[in-house]
C-alpha positions in Angstrom: 106.8 -12.3 -60.3 102.9 -13.0 -59.2 102.8 -16.4 -57.2 101.5 -17.7 -60.4 104.3 -16.6 -62.9 106.6 -18.0 -59.6 104.9 -21.6 -59.8 105.2 -21.5 -63.7 108.3 -20.4 -63.6 109.2 -23.8 -61.3 107.2 -26.1 -62.8 109.3 -25.2 -66.5 112.6 -25.6 -64.8 111.6 -28.8 -63.1 110.2 -30.3 -67.3 113.1 -28.5 -68.8 116.0 -30.1 -66.4 117.6 -33.4 -68.2 116.5 -36.6 -67.0 119.9 -37.5 -66.3 120.3 -35.0 -63.6 118.1 -37.0 -61.2 119.6 -40.5 -62.7 119.3 -41.7 -58.7 122.6 -43.7 -57.2 121.7 -46.0 -54.1 124.7 -44.5 -52.4 125.9 -40.3 -52.9 128.7 -39.2 -52.2 129.1 -35.1 -50.9 132.3 -33.9 -51.2 133.0 -30.8 -49.8 137.0 -30.5 -51.0 139.1 -27.6 -52.3 141.4 -30.5 -54.1 139.3 -32.6 -55.6 142.6 -35.1 -55.7 143.2 -34.3 -51.9 143.3 -36.2 -49.0 139.4 -36.1 -48.9 138.9 -37.4 -52.0 141.1 -40.1 -51.7 140.4 -41.5 -48.8 136.1 -41.1 -50.1 137.0 -42.9 -52.9 138.9 -45.8 -51.5 135.8 -46.0 -49.8 133.2 -46.0 -52.3 135.7 -48.3 -54.5 134.0 -51.7 -53.4 130.1 -50.2 -53.6 127.8 -50.7 -56.3 125.5 -48.0 -57.7 127.9 -45.3 -55.9 128.6 -41.8 -56.9 130.8 -38.8 -55.4 129.2 -35.3 -56.3 132.1 -32.6 -55.8 130.8 -29.7 -54.4 133.1 -28.1 -55.9 132.2 -28.8 -59.3 129.0 -26.9 -58.3 127.6 -23.3 -58.9 125.8 -23.4 -55.1 125.2 -19.3 -53.6 124.5 -19.0 -49.6 121.5 -19.6 -48.6 118.8 -16.3 -48.9 115.4 -16.4 -47.2 113.8 -15.2 -49.8 114.9 -18.3 -52.4 116.3 -16.0 -54.9 118.9 -18.7 -55.8 116.7 -21.6 -57.2 118.1 -21.3 -60.1 121.6 -22.8 -59.5 122.3 -26.3 -58.5 121.3 -27.0 -55.2 117.9 -27.9 -56.2 118.8 -30.6 -58.7 122.1 -32.2 -55.9 119.1 -32.1 -53.3 116.7 -34.2 -55.7 119.8 -36.7 -56.4 119.5 -36.8 -52.1 115.9 -37.0 -51.9 116.5 -40.0 -54.6 119.5 -42.1 -52.9 118.8 -44.6 -49.9 122.2 -43.4 -48.3 124.3 -39.9 -48.1 127.5 -39.5 -47.1 129.5 -36.5 -46.8 132.8 -36.2 -47.2 134.8 -32.9 -45.8 138.7 -31.9 -44.9 139.0 -30.2 -41.7 139.6 -26.5 -41.9 139.9 -24.3 -38.9 138.0 -27.6 -36.0 135.0 -27.0 -39.1 133.6 -28.2 -42.0 134.9 -26.8 -45.5 133.5 -23.8 -46.6 132.0 -25.3 -49.6 130.5 -28.3 -46.9 129.2 -25.6 -45.2 127.4 -23.2 -47.8 125.4 -26.4 -49.0 124.4 -27.1 -45.1 123.1 -23.6 -45.2 120.9 -24.4 -48.2 119.4 -27.4 -46.1 117.5 -25.0 -44.8 115.7 -24.0 -47.8 114.2 -28.5 -47.6 112.4 -27.0 -44.4 110.3 -24.5 -45.8 110.2 -23.7 -49.3 111.1 -27.0 -51.0 109.6 -29.2 -47.5 108.6 -32.1 -50.0 112.6 -32.8 -50.8 113.5 -32.3 -47.1 110.9 -35.2 -45.6 112.3 -37.7 -48.4 115.3 -37.2 -46.8 113.5 -39.0 -43.3 114.9 -43.2 -43.0 117.9 -42.7 -45.6 121.1 -43.5 -43.5 124.2 -40.7 -43.4 127.6 -41.2 -43.0 130.4 -38.5 -43.0 134.2 -39.6 -44.5 136.7 -37.1 -43.0 140.4 -36.2 -42.8 143.0 -33.5 -41.3 145.8 -32.6 -39.8 145.6 -33.9 -36.3 145.6 -37.3 -35.1 142.1 -37.0 -34.3 139.7 -35.0 -35.2 138.0 -31.9 -32.8 135.2 -33.2 -30.8 133.3 -30.1 -32.6 133.5 -31.7 -35.9 130.8 -34.8 -36.2 127.9 -33.0 -34.7 127.2 -30.6 -37.2 126.3 -33.4 -39.6 125.0 -35.7 -37.4 122.6 -33.8 -35.9 121.3 -32.2 -39.4 121.0 -35.7 -40.4 118.9 -36.6 -37.1 116.9 -33.1 -38.0 115.9 -34.9 -40.6 115.1 -38.3 -39.6 118.3 -39.9 -40.5 120.2 -43.0 -39.3 123.6 -41.3 -38.4 125.8 -44.0 -39.2 129.1 -42.4 -37.8 132.7 -41.1 -39.1 135.8 -42.6 -40.5 138.3 -40.4 -39.8 142.1 -40.3 -41.0 145.2 -38.0 -40.6 146.2 -36.4 -43.5 149.4 -37.3 -44.2 148.7 -40.9 -43.3 148.2 -43.5 -46.5 144.8 -44.9 -46.7 144.0 -48.1 -44.9 142.5 -50.3 -46.9 140.8 -52.1 -44.2 139.5 -49.2 -42.8 137.8 -48.1 -46.1 136.6 -51.6 -46.4 135.3 -51.7 -43.5 133.6 -48.4 -43.8 132.4 -49.3 -46.5 130.3 -52.6 -45.2 128.4 -50.2 -42.8 127.6 -47.5 -45.5 126.2 -50.5 -47.5 124.4 -52.1 -44.3 123.0 -48.5 -44.5 121.5 -49.2 -47.7 120.4 -52.8 -46.6 118.6 -50.7 -43.5 116.9 -48.4 -46.1 115.6 -50.8 -48.2 114.0 -52.6 -45.2 112.5 -49.8 -44.1 110.8 -48.4 -47.5 109.2 -52.0 -47.9 
């Protein structure tokens, strides 16, 4: 397809996309788990419960292809999700610890962020000034030291403020106080983003 044809196709996809797909939420949670009713999802729901204008999107419900250097997968669900992220004030990642690292769904999503440094750079630049947080559960009393850095460093790469992580061993009940405290930190991140945008 010619460059003009590719541009026309990209514009067609943008203007044909239903507006409900890009309705903004102040706080957007990205859940990367194989179980939408598992420990990580339960902890994320507990944190999100007191937050107004917040939404959790499960990567398991989306069709996101692996990163491709030729951007041949731009018609999947990644770009609509990236647009929602760009419209939000705060981003909250939620992932179980799988083999000392983020889940496969989350890693696939992170790999696709590469497209926001090239072909879709405007969306990548729109992340600057937002706040980012992490919710995680795992089988050990504490997460591996290597678990949080990919999230934190990716946020910093996009000039986002890193707000930290809430971790809970999967066999423990959700601590309502800890969930509420983390929700308050996330709400503070929204306020900071609003002040910076003003």
